[in-house]
MDAnalysis code that builds the backbone (N, CA, C; Angstrom):
import MDAnalysis as mda
import numpy as np

u = mda.Universe.empty(396, n_residues=132, atom_resindex=np.repeat(np.arange(132), 3), trajectory=True)
u.add_TopologyAttr("name", ["N", "CA", "C"] * 132)
u.add_TopologyAttr("resid", np.arange(1, 133))
u.add_TopologyAttr("resname", ["MET", "HIS", "ILE", "ASP", "HIS", "ILE", "GLY", "ILE", "ALA", "VAL", "GLU", "ASP", "LEU", "GLU", "GLU", "ALA", "ILE", "ALA", "THR", "TYR", "GLU", "LYS", "LEU", "LEU", "ASP", "GLY", "LYS", "CYS", "TYR", "LYS", "ARG", "GLU", "THR", "VAL", "GLU", "SER", "GLN", "GLN", "VAL", "GLU", "THR", "ALA", "PHE", "PHE", "GLN", "THR", "GLY", "GLN", "SER", "LYS", "VAL", "GLU", "LEU", "LEU", "GLY", "ALA", "THR", "ASP", "PRO", "ASP", "SER", "VAL", "ILE", "ALA", "LYS", "TYR", "VAL", "ALA", "LYS", "LYS", "GLY", "GLU", "GLY", "MET", "HIS", "HIS", "VAL", "ALA", "PHE", "GLU", "VAL", "ASP", "ASP", "ILE", "HIS", "ALA", "GLU", "LEU", "GLU", "ARG", "LEU", "ARG", "SER", "GLU", "GLY", "PHE", "THR", "VAL", "LEU", "THR", "ASP", "GLU", "PRO", "ARG", "ARG", "GLY", "ALA", "ASP", "ASN", "LYS", "LEU", "VAL", "ALA", "PHE", "VAL", "HIS", "PRO", "LYS", "ASP", "ASN", "HIS", "GLY", "VAL", "LEU", "VAL", "GLU", "LEU", "CYS", "GLN", "SER", "ILE", "SER"])
u.atoms.positions = np.array([
    [1.045, -1.318, 0.057],
    [-0.097, 0.132, -0.389],
    [0.702, 1.633, -0.173],
    [0.295, 2.190, -0.871],
    [1.343, 3.526, -0.749],
    [0.105, 4.636, -1.192],
    [0.889, 5.897, -0.482],
    [0.060, 7.321, -0.946],
    [-0.388, 6.555, -2.655],
    [-1.417, 7.486, -3.391],
    [-1.729, 7.316, -4.730],
    [-1.709, 8.689, -5.214],
    [-2.191, 9.363, -4.161],
    [-2.715, 10.495, -4.304],
    [-3.347, 11.707, -3.295],
    [-2.936, 12.744, -3.262],
    [-3.914, 13.264, -2.365],
    [-4.917, 14.390, -3.083],
    [-6.300, 14.243, -2.937],
    [-7.281, 14.709, -3.305],
    [-7.637, 16.024, -2.823],
    [-7.812, 17.229, -3.849],
    [-8.052, 18.648, -3.038],
    [-9.087, 18.847, -3.985],
    [-10.243, 19.671, -2.521],
    [-11.264, 19.940, -3.570],
    [-12.038, 22.093, -4.181],
    [-11.600, 22.281, -5.078],
    [-11.471, 23.367, -5.362],
    [-13.295, 24.223, -5.952],
    [-12.909, 25.471, -5.808],
    [-14.653, 25.720, -6.522],
    [-13.819, 26.365, -7.819],
    [-12.537, 26.944, -8.452],
    [-12.642, 27.067, -9.652],
    [-11.624, 26.362, -10.528],
    [-11.838, 25.143, -11.154],
    [-10.940, 24.168, -11.512],
    [-10.108, 24.605, -12.181],
    [-10.336, 25.957, -13.539],
    [-9.060, 26.453, -14.262],
    [-8.211, 26.906, -13.460],
    [-8.526, 27.743, -12.224],
    [-7.469, 28.725, -11.674],
    [-6.959, 27.988, -10.979],
    [-7.833, 26.977, -10.250],
    [-6.645, 26.105, -9.471],
    [-5.282, 25.129, -10.261],
    [-5.771, 25.125, -11.540],
    [-4.416, 24.065, -12.673],
    [-3.570, 25.593, -12.710],
    [-3.995, 26.700, -12.639],
    [-3.076, 27.122, -13.025],
    [-1.868, 27.794, -12.200],
    [-2.797, 27.566, -10.256],
    [-2.323, 28.030, -9.300],
    [-0.883, 26.895, -9.160],
    [-1.747, 25.747, -9.261],
    [-0.791, 23.959, -8.858],
    [0.488, 24.403, -10.297],
    [0.326, 25.116, -11.275],
    [1.482, 24.359, -12.237],
    [2.262, 25.196, -11.717],
    [2.246, 26.272, -11.380],
    [3.169, 27.404, -10.896],
    [3.476, 26.543, -9.549],
    [2.738, 26.381, -8.696],
    [3.507, 25.587, -7.191],
    [4.221, 24.791, -7.633],
    [3.938, 23.575, -8.297],
    [4.561, 22.013, -8.017],
    [5.472, 22.308, -9.942],
    [5.449, 23.682, -10.735],
    [6.433, 24.146, -11.980],
    [6.246, 22.925, -12.568],
    [5.068, 22.352, -13.237],
    [4.954, 21.694, -13.987],
    [3.398, 21.871, -14.772],
    [2.990, 21.062, -15.574],
    [2.065, 21.247, -16.709],
    [0.860, 19.748, -15.971],
    [-0.263, 20.095, -15.881],
    [-1.620, 19.044, -15.032],
    [-0.924, 18.066, -16.523],
    [-0.927, 16.729, -16.136],
    [-0.783, 15.623, -17.016],
    [-2.094, 14.779, -17.528],
    [-3.180, 15.332, -17.255],
    [-4.509, 14.610, -17.535],
    [-5.718, 15.201, -16.778],
    [-6.768, 15.344, -17.471],
    [-7.850, 16.289, -17.079],
    [-8.611, 14.756, -17.384],
    [-9.929, 14.879, -16.569],
    [-10.908, 13.730, -16.669],
    [-12.256, 14.164, -15.776],
    [-12.753, 13.788, -16.532],
    [-14.836, 13.858, -16.028],
    [-15.209, 12.700, -15.674],
    [-15.511, 12.665, -14.083],
    [-16.037, 11.326, -13.626],
    [-17.452, 11.523, -13.562],
    [-18.571, 11.376, -14.809],
    [-19.837, 12.056, -14.848],
    [-20.704, 11.618, -13.090],
    [-20.052, 9.992, -13.347],
    [-21.432, 9.032, -12.026],
    [-20.933, 10.129, -11.090],
    [-20.125, 10.866, -10.526],
    [-19.813, 11.554, -9.352],
    [-19.770, 12.930, -9.439],
    [-20.569, 13.174, -10.672],
    [-20.713, 15.153, -11.140],
    [-19.134, 15.628, -10.352],
    [-17.988, 15.252, -11.391],
    [-16.413, 15.931, -10.769],
    [-16.137, 16.014, -12.292],
    [-15.169, 16.983, -12.159],
    [-13.522, 16.838, -13.137],
    [-12.627, 17.370, -12.577],
    [-11.822, 16.055, -12.764],
    [-10.186, 16.509, -12.029],
    [-9.234, 16.530, -12.906],
    [-8.404, 17.220, -12.240],
    [-7.300, 17.649, -13.262],
    [-5.584, 17.070, -12.171],
    [-4.536, 16.098, -12.855],
    [-4.130, 15.438, -12.269],
    [-2.452, 16.148, -12.129],
    [-1.534, 15.929, -11.569],
    [-0.104, 16.421, -11.421],
    [0.639, 15.611, -10.851],
    [1.879, 14.829, -11.422],
    [2.545, 13.666, -10.990],
    [3.556, 14.550, -10.193],
    [3.551, 14.240, -9.174],
    [4.909, 14.520, -7.742],
    [5.701, 13.649, -6.795],
    [6.686, 13.095, -8.059],
    [7.117, 12.304, -7.414],
    [6.463, 11.078, -7.891],
    [6.132, 10.087, -7.034],
    [5.701, 8.938, -7.071],
    [4.572, 8.987, -6.974],
    [3.874, 10.174, -6.054],
    [2.170, 9.891, -5.735],
    [1.616, 11.303, -7.457],
    [0.712, 11.533, -6.447],
    [0.538, 12.428, -7.689],
    [-0.879, 13.853, -6.551],
    [-1.169, 14.629, -7.589],
    [-2.100, 15.866, -6.601],
    [-3.450, 15.780, -7.497],
    [-4.341, 15.146, -7.115],
    [-5.981, 15.540, -8.166],
    [-6.083, 16.927, -7.292],
    [-6.841, 17.799, -8.304],
    [-8.064, 18.673, -8.495],
    [-9.192, 18.459, -8.539],
    [-10.271, 18.751, -7.801],
    [-11.423, 18.572, -8.124],
    [-12.252, 19.511, -7.789],
    [-12.870, 19.583, -9.516],
    [-13.985, 20.575, -9.020],
    [-15.361, 19.921, -9.693],
    [-16.243, 20.521, -9.273],
    [-17.489, 19.696, -9.306],
    [-18.328, 20.282, -10.964],
    [-19.401, 19.456, -11.016],
    [-19.532, 19.541, -12.681],
    [-20.906, 19.602, -12.649],
    [-22.175, 19.665, -11.173],
    [-22.877, 20.018, -10.964],
    [-23.221, 20.624, -9.218],
    [-24.113, 21.930, -8.995],
    [-23.787, 22.438, -7.713],
    [-24.842, 21.696, -6.455],
    [-25.149, 20.159, -6.983],
    [-25.683, 18.977, -5.822],
    [-24.936, 17.681, -5.473],
    [-23.247, 18.409, -6.957],
    [-22.585, 17.168, -6.069],
    [-21.813, 17.541, -5.177],
    [-21.457, 16.161, -4.833],
    [-20.370, 15.809, -3.203],
    [-19.615, 17.311, -3.553],
    [-18.682, 17.449, -4.366],
    [-17.742, 18.170, -3.959],
    [-18.014, 19.985, -3.922],
    [-18.977, 20.182, -4.650],
    [-19.913, 21.545, -4.567],
    [-20.336, 21.390, -3.166],
    [-21.388, 19.968, -2.619],
    [-21.441, 20.734, -0.962],
    [-20.522, 20.864, -0.166],
    [-19.180, 20.153, -0.326],
    [-17.819, 19.525, 0.189],
    [-17.171, 21.610, 0.131],
    [-17.435, 21.771, -0.760],
    [-16.584, 23.158, -1.030],
    [-17.700, 23.675, -0.115],
    [-18.667, 24.577, -0.405],
    [-19.779, 25.165, 0.459],
    [-19.760, 25.276, 2.203],
    [-19.525, 24.030, 2.191],
    [-19.489, 23.584, 3.842],
    [-18.307, 24.013, 4.235],
    [-17.613, 23.527, 3.860],
    [-16.089, 23.556, 4.543],
    [-14.912, 24.270, 3.766],
    [-15.088, 25.087, 2.141],
    [-14.169, 25.861, 1.921],
    [-13.303, 24.817, 1.246],
    [-12.702, 25.675, 0.114],
    [-11.882, 24.599, -0.632],
    [-10.067, 24.348, 0.283],
    [-10.032, 22.914, 0.528],
    [-8.857, 22.391, -0.015],
    [-8.451, 20.946, 0.592],
    [-8.015, 20.428, 1.420],
    [-7.740, 18.918, 1.195],
    [-8.966, 17.997, 1.788],
    [-9.498, 17.480, 0.365],
    [-10.441, 16.404, 0.246],
    [-10.911, 14.783, 1.084],
    [-9.157, 14.033, 0.903],
    [-9.053, 13.015, 0.635],
    [-7.425, 12.696, 0.555],
    [-6.619, 11.486, 1.002],
    [-5.971, 10.833, 0.989],
    [-5.997, 9.693, 0.207],
    [-5.466, 9.198, -0.579],
    [-6.212, 8.189, -1.848],
    [-4.902, 6.992, -1.370],
    [-4.951, 5.949, -0.847],
    [-3.632, 4.919, -0.869],
    [-4.134, 3.802, -2.544],
    [-3.306, 3.522, -2.943],
    [-3.227, 1.912, -3.848],
    [-2.987, 0.997, -2.970],
    [-4.017, 0.363, -3.769],
    [-4.540, -1.142, -2.400],
    [-4.086, -2.757, -3.913],
    [-3.391, -3.387, -3.702],
    [-3.171, -4.443, -4.931],
    [-4.592, -5.284, -4.698],
    [-5.523, -5.300, -3.696],
    [-6.846, -6.265, -4.325],
    [-7.612, -5.209, -3.711],
    [-8.890, -4.339, -3.706],
    [-9.176, -3.247, -3.025],
    [-10.914, -4.424, -2.808],
    [-10.583, -5.218, -2.816],
    [-11.894, -6.780, -2.513],
    [-11.675, -7.215, -0.896],
    [-10.623, -7.195, -0.877],
    [-9.619, -8.283, 0.064],
    [-9.784, -6.764, 1.581],
    [-9.006, -5.561, 0.663],
    [-8.427, -4.659, 1.574],
    [-10.062, -4.236, 2.433],
    [-10.735, -4.101, 1.299],
    [-12.370, -3.513, 2.007],
    [-12.861, -4.127, 3.031],
    [-12.808, -5.819, 2.994],
    [-13.474, -7.374, 3.923],
    [-12.549, -6.466, 4.603],
    [-10.958, -6.795, 5.225],
    [-10.302, -6.700, 5.990],
    [-10.727, -5.087, 7.140],
    [-11.050, -4.577, 6.437],
    [-11.489, -2.777, 7.028],
    [-12.669, -2.830, 7.542],
    [-13.359, -3.800, 6.872],
    [-14.451, -4.106, 7.773],
    [-14.864, -4.725, 8.887],
    [-14.223, -5.989, 9.079],
    [-13.346, -6.777, 10.035],
    [-13.053, -5.983, 11.652],
    [-12.063, -5.035, 10.956],
    [-11.746, -3.997, 11.714],
    [-12.366, -2.993, 12.033],
    [-13.526, -3.170, 12.053],
    [-14.706, -2.152, 12.499],
    [-14.864, -0.475, 11.738],
    [-13.869, -0.698, 10.722],
    [-14.035, 0.783, 9.648],
    [-15.526, 1.210, 9.030],
    [-15.851, 2.170, 8.846],
    [-16.792, 2.491, 8.174],
    [-16.939, 2.529, 6.391],
    [-17.300, 2.010, 5.929],
    [-17.296, 1.857, 4.397],
    [-18.129, 2.366, 3.899],
    [-17.607, 3.183, 3.238],
    [-19.092, 4.214, 2.653],
    [-19.716, 3.960, 0.953],
    [-19.393, 2.691, 0.770],
    [-20.130, 2.040, -0.867],
    [-19.866, 1.278, -0.550],
    [-21.253, 0.244, -0.987],
    [-20.763, -1.452, -0.899],
    [-20.128, -2.175, -1.578],
    [-19.692, -1.448, -3.042],
    [-18.814, -2.418, -3.942],
    [-17.986, -1.009, -4.429],
    [-16.872, -0.731, -4.595],
    [-15.935, 0.323, -5.325],
    [-16.347, -0.007, -6.629],
    [-16.275, 1.088, -7.162],
    [-16.724, 1.829, -8.106],
    [-15.927, 2.788, -8.903],
    [-15.836, 2.959, -10.119],
    [-15.019, 3.135, -11.121],
    [-14.846, 4.949, -10.892],
    [-13.561, 4.969, -10.936],
    [-13.287, 6.620, -10.813],
    [-12.532, 7.168, -11.696],
    [-11.817, 8.202, -11.315],
    [-11.193, 8.724, -12.337],
    [-9.643, 8.132, -12.142],
    [-8.373, 8.029, -13.548],
    [-7.444, 7.585, -13.723],
    [-7.316, 6.439, -13.665],
    [-8.729, 5.476, -13.900],
    [-8.252, 4.605, -14.571],
    [-8.497, 3.358, -13.701],
    [-9.351, 3.793, -11.954],
    [-8.593, 2.919, -10.640],
    [-10.683, 2.638, -10.061],
    [-10.335, 1.776, -9.848],
    [-11.870, 1.047, -9.365],
    [-11.767, 1.882, -7.829],
    [-12.858, 2.676, -7.070],
    [-12.654, 3.174, -5.898],
    [-13.146, 3.581, -4.870],
    [-13.101, 3.240, -4.034],
    [-13.992, 3.162, -2.558],
    [-13.328, 4.132, -1.278],
    [-14.339, 4.386, -0.470],
    [-13.992, 5.392, 0.648],
    [-14.160, 5.176, 1.778],
    [-13.807, 4.923, 2.961],
    [-13.561, 5.151, 4.227],
    [-13.925, 6.536, 5.262],
    [-14.877, 6.553, 5.791],
    [-15.730, 7.390, 6.668],
    [-14.503, 8.349, 7.151],
    [-14.435, 9.594, 7.414],
    [-13.999, 9.916, 7.744],
    [-13.387, 9.968, 9.510],
    [-15.278, 9.427, 9.989],
    [-15.048, 9.646, 11.568],
    [-14.173, 8.506, 12.354],
    [-13.900, 7.639, 11.043],
    [-12.719, 6.011, 12.076],
    [-11.494, 6.988, 11.946],
    [-11.335, 7.726, 11.234],
    [-9.784, 8.007, 10.675],
    [-9.305, 9.545, 11.419],
    [-9.644, 10.071, 12.433],
    [-9.118, 11.103, 12.924],
    [-9.641, 12.200, 12.065],
    [-10.605, 12.375, 11.078],
    [-11.173, 13.693, 10.020],
    [-10.892, 13.110, 8.690],
    [-9.894, 12.221, 8.311],
    [-10.019, 12.182, 7.543],
    [-10.750, 11.395, 6.273],
    [-11.088, 11.926, 5.303],
    [-11.827, 11.360, 4.666],
    [-10.374, 10.384, 3.273],
    [-10.611, 8.376, 4.090],
    [-9.464, 7.605, 2.937],
    [-10.272, 7.530, 1.593],
    [-9.686, 6.692, 0.513],
    [-9.792, 6.368, -0.797],
    [-8.870, 5.411, -0.726],
    [-9.281, 4.190, -1.165],
    [-8.918, 3.006, -1.476],
    [-9.182, 3.423, -2.919],
    [-7.723, 3.280, -3.936],
    [-8.121, 2.765, -5.148],
    [-7.324, 1.750, -5.598],
    [-7.685, 1.199, -7.005],
    [-6.774, -0.287, -7.383],
    [-6.919, -0.027, -8.859],
    [-5.973, 0.377, -9.478],
    [-6.085, 0.441, -10.806],
    [-6.308, -0.937, -11.914],
    [-7.132, -0.684, -12.425],
    [-8.369, -1.749, -13.499],
    [-6.918, -1.848, -14.325],
    [-6.911, -3.361, -14.943],
    [-6.332, -4.082, -15.690],
    [-6.891, -3.072, -17.212],
])
């Protein structure tokens, strides 16, 4: 298991991309819309990990509500795992609250599932597994 990316919720994706291109001294290498989550993502490579900017595509989306309630900032930490189903079962057996019954397709060609922040000292954790 390793940190795959840090997800950052932003109000204006274009503005945030420009900021992070300056901050990280590099270009956004990938943009992707995930219709099922009503989000547009922008990725930056930072060593072996990535930064994922998350911009809402609908005012009723989870990201739009998050930004309205908490403001812009870190949304989640994502850990890549080899077997997301086994890891979810392990976490459930340890008493963690998994927010979805089954992993779903997310950005960057990954299966994703989330663990409730109440179980992680206030941090939303995403588990992700590359889709072959």
